[in-house]
N, CA, C and O atoms as CSV, one atom per row, in Angstrom:
chain,resi,resn,atom,element,x,y,z
A,1,UNK,N,N,0.823,-1.188,0.000
A,1,UNK,CA,C,0.000,0.000,0.000
A,1,UNK,C,C,0.868,1.254,0.000
A,1,UNK,O,O,0.554,2.231,-0.679
A,2,UNK,N,N,1.952,1.226,0.756
A,2,UNK,CA,C,2.841,2.375,0.805
A,2,UNK,C,C,3.565,2.561,-0.531
A,2,UNK,O,O,3.794,3.687,-0.972
A,3,UNK,N,N,3.921,1.443,-1.168
A,3,UNK,CA,C,4.561,1.527,-2.480
A,3,UNK,C,C,3.609,2.145,-3.493
A,3,UNK,O,O,4.021,2.954,-4.325
A,4,UNK,N,N,2.337,1.767,-3.425
A,4,UNK,CA,C,1.327,2.328,-4.324
A,4,UNK,C,C,1.219,3.841,-4.133
A,4,UNK,O,O,1.131,4.583,-5.111
A,5,UNK,N,N,1.224,4.302,-2.879
A,5,UNK,CA,C,1.130,5.730,-2.596
A,5,UNK,C,C,2.322,6.483,-3.195
A,5,UNK,O,O,2.147,7.542,-3.798
A,6,UNK,N,N,3.529,5.939,-3.030
A,6,UNK,CA,C,4.698,6.621,-3.569
A,6,UNK,C,C,4.730,6.576,-5.093
A,6,UNK,O,O,5.170,7.536,-5.727
A,7,UNK,N,N,4.269,5.473,-5.693
A,7,UNK,CA,C,4.197,5.420,-7.144
A,7,UNK,C,C,3.187,6.447,-7.671
A,7,UNK,O,O,3.442,7.123,-8.668
A,8,UNK,N,N,2.053,6.556,-6.998
A,8,UNK,CA,C,1.049,7.538,-7.393
A,8,UNK,C,C,1.595,8.956,-7.255
A,8,UNK,O,O,1.381,9.794,-8.131
A,9,UNK,N,N,2.297,9.226,-6.158
A,9,UNK,CA,C,2.913,10.533,-5.964
A,9,UNK,C,C,3.938,10.823,-7.065
A,9,UNK,O,O,4.012,11.948,-7.560
A,10,UNK,N,N,4.722,9.824,-7.446
A,10,UNK,CA,C,5.696,9.992,-8.524
A,10,UNK,C,C,5.031,10.295,-9.851
A,10,UNK,O,O,5.492,11.162,-10.593
A,11,UNK,N,N,3.937,9.580,-10.163
A,11,UNK,CA,C,3.209,9.850,-11.400
A,11,UNK,C,C,2.614,11.256,-11.400
A,11,UNK,O,O,2.645,11.940,-12.422
A,12,UNK,N,N,2.078,11.689,-10.270
A,12,UNK,CA,C,1.507,13.033,-10.189
A,12,UNK,C,C,2.597,14.091,-10.373
A,12,UNK,O,O,2.383,15.091,-11.058
A,13,UNK,N,N,3.756,13.871,-9.767
A,13,UNK,CA,C,4.860,14.820,-9.935
A,13,UNK,C,C,5.352,14.852,-11.377
A,13,UNK,O,O,5.662,15.923,-11.899
A,14,UNK,N,N,5.430,13.687,-12.031
A,14,UNK,CA,C,5.838,13.670,-13.434
A,14,UNK,C,C,4.812,14.357,-14.330
A,14,UNK,O,O,5.180,15.029,-15.293
A,15,UNK,N,N,3.538,14.193,-14.019
A,15,UNK,CA,C,2.501,14.887,-14.789
A,15,UNK,C,C,2.597,16.400,-14.572
A,15,UNK,O,O,2.411,17.176,-15.508
A,16,UNK,N,N,2.884,16.811,-13.345
A,16,UNK,CA,C,3.068,18.234,-13.065
A,16,UNK,C,C,4.284,18.801,-13.780
A,16,UNK,O,O,4.260,19.938,-14.251
A,17,UNK,N,N,5.349,18.007,-13.861
A,17,UNK,CA,C,6.554,18.446,-14.578
A,17,UNK,C,C,6.264,18.607,-16.061
A,17,UNK,O,O,6.745,19.546,-16.694
A,18,UNK,N,N,5.480,17.694,-16.614
A,18,UNK,CA,C,5.115,17.806,-18.023
A,18,UNK,C,C,4.253,19.039,-18.269
A,18,UNK,O,O,4.431,19.736,-19.267
A,19,UNK,N,N,3.318,19.307,-17.359
A,19,UNK,CA,C,2.475,20.497,-17.502
A,19,UNK,C,C,3.310,21.774,-17.411
A,19,UNK,O,O,3.077,22.721,-18.161
A,20,UNK,N,N,4.285,21.804,-16.491
A,20,UNK,CA,C,5.158,22.980,-16.374
A,20,UNK,C,C,6.014,23.146,-17.630
A,20,UNK,O,O,6.283,24.269,-18.056
A,21,UNK,N,N,6.442,22.031,-18.220
A,21,UNK,CA,C,7.222,22.100,-19.458
A,21,UNK,C,C,6.375,22.642,-20.601
A,21,UNK,O,O,6.857,23.441,-21.405
A,22,UNK,N,N,5.129,22.219,-20.679
A,22,UNK,CA,C,4.228,22.725,-21.722
A,22,UNK,C,C,3.967,24.218,-21.528
A,22,UNK,O,O,3.938,24.970,-22.502
A,23,UNK,N,N,3.780,24.651,-20.290
A,23,UNK,CA,C,3.547,26.070,-20.009
A,23,UNK,C,C,4.768,26.898,-20.410
A,23,UNK,O,O,4.631,27.950,-21.035
A,24,UNK,N,N,5.965,26.419,-20.048
A,24,UNK,CA,C,7.180,27.148,-20.424
A,24,UNK,C,C,7.364,27.165,-21.936
A,24,UNK,O,O,7.780,28.178,-22.499
A,25,UNK,N,N,7.060,26.057,-22.594
A,25,UNK,CA,C,7.175,26.007,-24.052
A,25,UNK,C,C,6.203,26.942,-24.736
A,25,UNK,O,O,6.560,27.618,-25.701
A,26,UNK,N,N,4.984,26.985,-24.246
A,26,UNK,CA,C,3.980,27.882,-24.826
A,26,UNK,C,C,4.366,29.337,-24.623
A,26,UNK,O,O,4.227,30.156,-25.531
A,27,UNK,N,N,4.852,29.655,-23.430
A,27,UNK,CA,C,5.282,31.024,-23.146
A,27,UNK,C,C,6.486,31.409,-24.019
A,27,UNK,O,O,6.594,32.551,-24.465
A,28,UNK,N,N,7.382,30.451,-24.258
A,28,UNK,CA,C,8.554,30.731,-25.086
A,28,UNK,C,C,8.164,30.944,-26.541
A,28,UNK,O,O,8.690,31.840,-27.202
A,29,UNK,N,N,7.250,30.129,-27.040
A,29,UNK,CA,C,6.815,30.278,-28.433
A,29,UNK,C,C,6.066,31.592,-28.620
A,29,UNK,O,O,6.273,32.288,-29.614
A,30,UNK,N,N,5.199,31.934,-27.674
A,30,UNK,CA,C,4.419,33.167,-27.795
A,30,UNK,C,C,5.299,34.406,-27.677
A,30,UNK,O,O,5.047,35.408,-28.347
A,31,UNK,N,N,6.312,34.351,-26.848
A,31,UNK,CA,C,7.176,35.510,-26.662
A,31,UNK,C,C,8.315,35.592,-27.651
A,31,UNK,O,O,8.907,36.658,-27.822
A,32,UNK,N,N,8.634,34.493,-28.307
A,32,UNK,CA,C,9.723,34.489,-29.265
A,32,UNK,C,C,11.092,34.395,-28.622
A,32,UNK,O,O,12.104,34.527,-29.311
A,33,UNK,N,N,11.148,34.169,-27.319
A,33,UNK,CA,C,12.420,34.049,-26.611
A,33,UNK,C,C,12.245,32.972,-25.539
A,33,UNK,O,O,11.141,32.773,-25.031
A,34,UNK,N,N,13.321,32.287,-25.199
A,34,UNK,CA,C,13.255,31.220,-24.203
A,34,UNK,C,C,12.854,31.798,-22.849
A,34,UNK,O,O,13.524,32.682,-22.314
A,35,UNK,N,N,11.760,31.291,-22.309
A,35,UNK,CA,C,11.238,31.776,-21.039
A,35,UNK,C,C,10.977,30.586,-20.129
A,35,UNK,O,O,10.062,29.800,-20.373
A,36,UNK,N,N,11.779,30.455,-19.082
A,36,UNK,CA,C,11.634,29.365,-18.128
A,36,UNK,C,C,11.219,29.930,-16.778
A,36,UNK,O,O,11.787,30.917,-16.309
A,37,UNK,N,N,10.232,29.304,-16.157
A,37,UNK,CA,C,9.812,29.782,-14.844
A,37,UNK,C,C,10.662,29.108,-13.775
A,37,UNK,O,O,10.697,27.880,-13.698
A,38,UNK,N,N,11.349,29.897,-12.947
A,38,UNK,CA,C,12.193,29.314,-11.900
A,38,UNK,C,C,11.357,28.646,-10.815
A,38,UNK,O,O,10.220,29.043,-10.558
A,39,UNK,N,N,11.927,27.638,-10.188
A,39,UNK,CA,C,11.236,26.888,-9.152
A,39,UNK,C,C,10.883,27.779,-7.962
A,39,UNK,O,O,9.814,27.626,-7.372
A,40,UNK,N,N,11.764,28.699,-7.607
A,40,UNK,CA,C,11.495,29.611,-6.495
A,40,UNK,C,C,10.300,30.512,-6.764
A,40,UNK,O,O,9.511,30.791,-5.862
A,41,UNK,N,N,10.169,30.964,-7.995
A,41,UNK,CA,C,9.036,31.805,-8.354
A,41,UNK,C,C,7.734,31.013,-8.275
A,41,UNK,O,O,6.710,31.547,-7.847
A,42,UNK,N,N,7.764,29.761,-8.680
A,42,UNK,CA,C,6.573,28.919,-8.617
A,42,UNK,C,C,6.165,28.655,-7.171
A,42,UNK,O,O,4.981,28.721,-6.841
A,43,UNK,N,N,7.134,28.358,-6.309
A,43,UNK,CA,C,6.841,28.125,-4.896
A,43,UNK,C,C,6.314,29.408,-4.249
A,43,UNK,O,O,5.381,29.357,-3.447
A,44,UNK,N,N,6.901,30.551,-4.589
A,44,UNK,CA,C,6.435,31.824,-4.040
A,44,UNK,C,C,5.022,32.148,-4.510
A,44,UNK,O,O,4.257,32.781,-3.783
A,45,UNK,N,N,4.673,31.721,-5.712
A,45,UNK,CA,C,3.325,31.942,-6.218
A,45,UNK,C,C,2.314,31.021,-5.530
A,45,UNK,O,O,1.187,31.431,-5.251
A,46,UNK,N,N,2.721,29.773,-5.259
A,46,UNK,CA,C,1.806,28.813,-4.635
A,46,UNK,C,C,1.587,29.089,-3.145
A,46,UNK,O,O,0.458,29.022,-2.659
A,47,UNK,N,N,2.672,29.399,-2.420
A,47,UNK,CA,C,2.564,29.610,-0.970
A,47,UNK,C,C,3.470,30.761,-0.556
A,47,UNK,O,O,4.590,30.522,-0.103
A,48,UNK,N,N,3.016,32.010,-0.701
A,48,UNK,CA,C,3.899,33.149,-0.420
A,48,UNK,C,C,4.313,33.264,1.047
A,48,UNK,O,O,5.448,33.647,1.332
A,49,UNK,N,N,3.420,32.941,1.979
A,49,UNK,CA,C,3.773,33.062,3.398
A,49,UNK,C,C,4.807,32.017,3.801
A,49,UNK,O,O,5.750,32.315,4.534
A,50,UNK,N,N,4.624,30.793,3.318
A,50,UNK,CA,C,5.567,29.717,3.641
A,50,UNK,C,C,6.933,29.972,3.008
A,50,UNK,O,O,7.966,29.677,3.609
A,51,UNK,N,N,6.933,30.522,1.790
A,51,UNK,CA,C,8.194,30.787,1.109
A,51,UNK,C,C,8.982,31.884,1.814
A,51,UNK,O,O,10.209,31.821,1.884
A,52,UNK,N,N,8.282,32.891,2.339
A,52,UNK,CA,C,8.962,33.965,3.068
A,52,UNK,C,C,9.563,33.448,4.369
A,52,UNK,O,O,10.608,33.933,4.801
A,53,UNK,N,N,8.918,32.475,4.995
A,53,UNK,CA,C,9.425,31.914,6.255
A,53,UNK,C,C,10.489,30.852,6.035
A,53,UNK,O,O,11.123,30.401,6.989
A,54,UNK,N,N,10.692,30.447,4.784
A,54,UNK,CA,C,11.648,29.371,4.491
A,54,UNK,C,C,13.095,29.799,4.688
A,54,UNK,O,O,13.896,29.028,5.216
A,55,UNK,N,N,13.447,31.007,4.276
A,55,UNK,CA,C,14.837,31.454,4.382
A,55,UNK,C,C,15.324,31.526,5.827
A,55,UNK,O,O,16.387,30.979,6.119
A,56,UNK,N,N,14.604,32.169,6.747
A,56,UNK,CA,C,15.103,32.188,8.126
A,56,UNK,C,C,15.186,30.797,8.755
A,56,UNK,O,O,16.081,30.523,9.555
A,57,UNK,N,N,14.252,29.926,8.388
A,57,UNK,CA,C,14.249,28.589,8.955
A,57,UNK,C,C,15.466,27.786,8.486
A,57,UNK,O,O,16.109,27.116,9.294
A,58,UNK,N,N,15.785,27.845,7.206
A,58,UNK,CA,C,16.921,27.090,6.682
A,58,UNK,C,C,18.237,27.754,7.077
A,58,UNK,O,O,19.203,27.058,7.387
A,59,UNK,N,N,18.293,29.084,7.071
A,59,UNK,CA,C,19.522,29.784,7.454
A,59,UNK,C,C,19.845,29.571,8.931
A,59,UNK,O,O,21.011,29.625,9.323
A,60,UNK,N,N,18.839,29.333,9.740
A,60,UNK,CA,C,19.071,29.043,11.158
A,60,UNK,C,C,19.776,27.699,11.329
A,60,UNK,O,O,20.609,27.542,12.222
A,61,UNK,N,N,19.446,26.739,10.484
A,61,UNK,CA,C,20.090,25.424,10.542
A,61,UNK,C,C,21.523,25.521,10.035
A,61,UNK,O,O,22.458,25.093,10.711
A,62,UNK,N,N,21.691,26.083,8.846
A,62,UNK,CA,C,23.022,26.219,8.270
A,62,UNK,C,C,23.004,27.305,7.203
A,62,UNK,O,O,22.175,27.277,6.294
A,63,UNK,N,N,23.906,28.245,7.314
A,63,UNK,CA,C,23.983,29.306,6.308
A,63,UNK,C,C,24.470,28.750,4.975
A,63,UNK,O,O,24.075,29.238,3.916
A,64,UNK,N,N,25.318,27.740,5.023
A,64,UNK,CA,C,25.824,27.110,3.802
A,64,UNK,C,C,24.698,26.411,3.049
A,64,UNK,O,O,24.694,26.382,1.819
A,65,UNK,N,N,23.756,25.854,3.778
A,65,UNK,CA,C,22.644,25.155,3.132
A,65,UNK,C,C,21.760,26.129,2.366
A,65,UNK,O,O,21.215,25.771,1.322
A,66,UNK,N,N,21.610,27.348,2.863
A,66,UNK,CA,C,20.748,28.300,2.168
A,66,UNK,C,C,21.428,28.889,0.943
A,66,UNK,O,O,20.890,28.817,-0.162
A,67,UNK,N,N,22.623,29.479,1.133
A,67,UNK,CA,C,23.185,30.270,0.040
A,67,UNK,C,C,23.572,29.441,-1.184
A,67,UNK,O,O,22.981,29.674,-2.238
A,68,UNK,N,N,24.482,28.523,-1.139
A,68,UNK,CA,C,24.783,27.871,-2.418
A,68,UNK,C,C,23.768,26.801,-2.819
A,68,UNK,O,O,23.535,26.601,-4.011
A,69,UNK,N,N,23.166,26.117,-1.865
A,69,UNK,CA,C,22.322,24.974,-2.224
A,69,UNK,C,C,20.914,25.415,-2.615
A,69,UNK,O,O,20.487,25.191,-3.748
A,70,UNK,N,N,20.197,26.033,-1.695
A,70,UNK,CA,C,18.796,26.367,-1.943
A,70,UNK,C,C,18.630,27.482,-2.974
A,70,UNK,O,O,17.676,27.469,-3.752
A,71,UNK,N,N,19.541,28.435,-2.985
A,71,UNK,CA,C,19.444,29.518,-3.969
A,71,UNK,C,C,19.571,28.963,-5.379
A,71,UNK,O,O,18.827,29.362,-6.275
A,72,UNK,N,N,20.509,28.046,-5.578
A,72,UNK,CA,C,20.672,27.455,-6.908
A,72,UNK,C,C,19.505,26.536,-7.257
A,72,UNK,O,O,19.116,26.446,-8.422
A,73,UNK,N,N,18.950,25.858,-6.269
A,73,UNK,CA,C,17.787,25.010,-6.512
A,73,UNK,C,C,16.585,25.858,-6.929
A,73,UNK,O,O,15.828,25.462,-7.816
A,74,UNK,N,N,16.407,27.010,-6.303
A,74,UNK,CA,C,15.279,27.871,-6.638
A,74,UNK,C,C,15.448,28.560,-7.991
A,74,UNK,O,O,14.473,29.084,-8.530
A,75,UNK,N,N,16.640,28.575,-8.545
A,75,UNK,CA,C,16.856,29.178,-9.861
A,75,UNK,C,C,16.659,28.193,-11.007
A,75,UNK,O,O,16.564,28.605,-12.163
A,76,UNK,N,N,16.596,26.899,-10.706
A,76,UNK,CA,C,16.379,25.891,-11.738
A,76,UNK,C,C,14.950,25.964,-12.260
A,76,UNK,O,O,14.058,26.430,-11.551
A,77,UNK,N,N,14.718,25.507,-13.505
A,77,UNK,CA,C,13.351,25.504,-14.022
A,77,UNK,C,C,12.442,24.577,-13.205
A,77,UNK,O,O,12.885,23.554,-12.684
A,78,UNK,N,N,11.202,24.947,-13.109
A,78,UNK,CA,C,10.239,24.184,-12.313
A,78,UNK,C,C,10.080,22.765,-12.838
A,78,UNK,O,O,10.040,21.815,-12.056
A,79,UNK,N,N,9.989,22.612,-14.162
A,79,UNK,CA,C,9.772,21.286,-14.730
A,79,UNK,C,C,10.953,20.366,-14.450
A,79,UNK,O,O,10.767,19.157,-14.310
A,80,UNK,N,N,12.147,20.903,-14.368
A,80,UNK,CA,C,13.325,20.075,-14.101
A,80,UNK,C,C,13.326,19.565,-12.661
A,80,UNK,O,O,13.572,18.383,-12.423
A,81,UNK,N,N,13.056,20.440,-11.711
A,81,UNK,CA,C,13.066,20.048,-10.299
A,81,UNK,C,C,11.971,19.027,-10.013
A,81,UNK,O,O,12.224,18.006,-9.373
A,82,UNK,N,N,10.752,19.300,-10.486
A,82,UNK,CA,C,9.644,18.392,-10.231
A,82,UNK,C,C,9.844,17.072,-10.973
A,82,UNK,O,O,9.508,16.011,-10.446
A,83,UNK,N,N,10.380,17.125,-12.177
A,83,UNK,CA,C,10.624,15.908,-12.950
A,83,UNK,C,C,11.678,15.015,-12.322
A,83,UNK,O,O,11.515,13.795,-12.288
A,84,UNK,N,N,12.755,15.603,-11.827
A,84,UNK,CA,C,13.802,14.807,-11.173
A,84,UNK,C,C,13.265,14.206,-9.878
A,84,UNK,O,O,13.547,13.048,-9.571
A,85,UNK,N,N,12.498,14.978,-9.121
A,85,UNK,CA,C,11.922,14.459,-7.881
A,85,UNK,C,C,10.938,13.319,-8.162
A,85,UNK,O,O,10.954,12.304,-7.466
A,86,UNK,N,N,10.099,13.477,-9.157
A,86,UNK,CA,C,9.155,12.420,-9.522
A,86,UNK,C,C,9.849,11.170,-10.020
A,86,UNK,O,O,9.448,10.060,-9.673
A,87,UNK,N,N,10.894,11.334,-10.835
A,87,UNK,CA,C,11.654,10.186,-11.321
A,87,UNK,C,C,12.360,9.470,-10.191
A,87,UNK,O,O,12.402,8.240,-10.168
A,88,UNK,N,N,12.912,10.214,-9.259
A,88,UNK,CA,C,13.589,9.618,-8.116
A,88,UNK,C,C,12.613,8.827,-7.246
A,88,UNK,O,O,12.934,7.725,-6.801
A,89,UNK,N,N,11.435,9.375,-7.002
A,89,UNK,CA,C,10.427,8.662,-6.209
A,89,UNK,C,C,9.964,7.397,-6.940
A,89,UNK,O,O,9.777,6.352,-6.317
A,90,UNK,N,N,9.784,7.493,-8.247
A,90,UNK,CA,C,9.375,6.317,-9.016
A,90,UNK,C,C,10.454,5.232,-8.992
A,90,UNK,O,O,10.140,4.048,-8.875
A,91,UNK,N,N,11.701,5.626,-9.101
A,91,UNK,CA,C,12.787,4.645,-9.113
A,91,UNK,C,C,12.961,3.977,-7.750
A,91,UNK,O,O,13.259,2.785,-7.676
A,92,UNK,N,N,12.778,4.735,-6.681
A,92,UNK,CA,C,12.954,4.164,-5.346
A,92,UNK,C,C,11.773,3.296,-4.915
A,92,UNK,O,O,11.920,2.464,-4.020
A,93,UNK,N,N,10.612,3.474,-5.530
A,93,UNK,CA,C,9.439,2.723,-5.090
A,93,UNK,C,C,9.107,1.536,-5.989
A,93,UNK,O,O,8.046,0.932,-5.835
A,94,UNK,N,N,9.975,1.194,-6.908
A,94,UNK,CA,C,9.678,0.047,-7.757
A,94,UNK,C,C,9.989,-1.259,-7.034
A,94,UNK,O,O,10.700,-1.278,-6.029
A,95,UNK,N,N,9.446,-2.339,-7.563
A,95,UNK,CA,C,9.694,-3.650,-6.971
A,95,UNK,C,C,11.154,-4.039,-7.210
A,95,UNK,O,O,11.720,-3.705,-8.252
A,96,UNK,N,N,11.766,-4.739,-6.256
A,96,UNK,CA,C,13.138,-5.180,-6.487
A,96,UNK,C,C,13.182,-6.217,-7.607
A,96,UNK,O,O,12.279,-7.042,-7.745
A,97,UNK,N,N,14.226,-6.161,-8.385
A,97,UNK,CA,C,14.377,-7.102,-9.495
A,97,UNK,C,C,14.711,-8.487,-8.947
A,97,UNK,O,O,15.405,-8.617,-7.938
A,98,UNK,N,N,14.211,-9.515,-9.623
A,98,UNK,CA,C,14.547,-10.868,-9.151
A,98,UNK,C,C,16.024,-11.168,-9.402
A,98,UNK,O,O,16.603,-10.724,-10.394
A,99,UNK,N,N,16.608,-11.912,-8.505
A,99,UNK,CA,C,18.015,-12.269,-8.647
A,99,UNK,C,C,18.131,-13.373,-9.703
A,99,UNK,O,O,17.409,-14.370,-9.671
A,100,UNK,N,N,19.038,-13.167,-10.615
A,100,UNK,CA,C,19.241,-14.139,-11.693
A,100,UNK,C,C,20.308,-15.127,-11.232
A,100,UNK,O,O,21.351,-14.742,-10.704
A,101,UNK,N,N,20.021,-16.399,-11.444
A,101,UNK,CA,C,20.996,-17.434,-11.110
A,101,UNK,C,C,20.772,-18.057,-9.753
A,101,UNK,O,O,21.528,-18.945,-9.360
A,102,UNK,N,N,19.756,-17.624,-9.020
A,102,UNK,CA,C,19.446,-18.192,-7.716
A,102,UNK,C,C,18.105,-18.911,-7.792
A,102,UNK,O,O,17.202,-18.487,-8.512
A,103,UNK,N,N,17.989,-19.968,-7.066
A,103,UNK,CA,C,16.753,-20.723,-7.015
A,103,UNK,C,C,15.674,-19.925,-6.282
A,103,UNK,O,O,15.957,-19.270,-5.279
A,104,UNK,N,N,14.460,-19.980,-6.775
A,104,UNK,CA,C,13.379,-19.248,-6.142
A,104,UNK,C,C,12.675,-20.073,-5.064
A,104,UNK,O,O,11.708,-19.613,-4.456
A,105,UNK,N,N,13.164,-21.293,-4.831
A,105,UNK,CA,C,12.542,-22.159,-3.814
A,105,UNK,C,C,13.047,-21.851,-2.452
A,105,UNK,O,O,12.630,-22.484,-1.482
C-alpha cells in the first residue's frame, strides 16, 4: 500500500513536470524568446507566506545550506526540479528485481 502511494505521488509529480514544461514552451513560443519559470518563483506563487518563512528557517540550521544549495535550486526551471523528484520517487518505489541465477525455492 505504501509503495502504491509513492508510485502515485511519482506519477503526479511527473505529470506536473510535463504540464510545467508545456507552459514554459507555450510562453517561449508566444514571446519568441526562451522563457523558463524558476522553481522559487513557482513556490512563491503557490505559498507566499511559507516561502517567506523558508529562508530564516533554513539559514538558522546552516547558512551554507541556504546560500549555495537552496538559492541554486530555486533558480532551476520548475519542470526540471519536479521531474527529477518524480523520477527519483518512481525509481525508489519500484519492486526489487529478481536475482538471476538463484533458485526461487
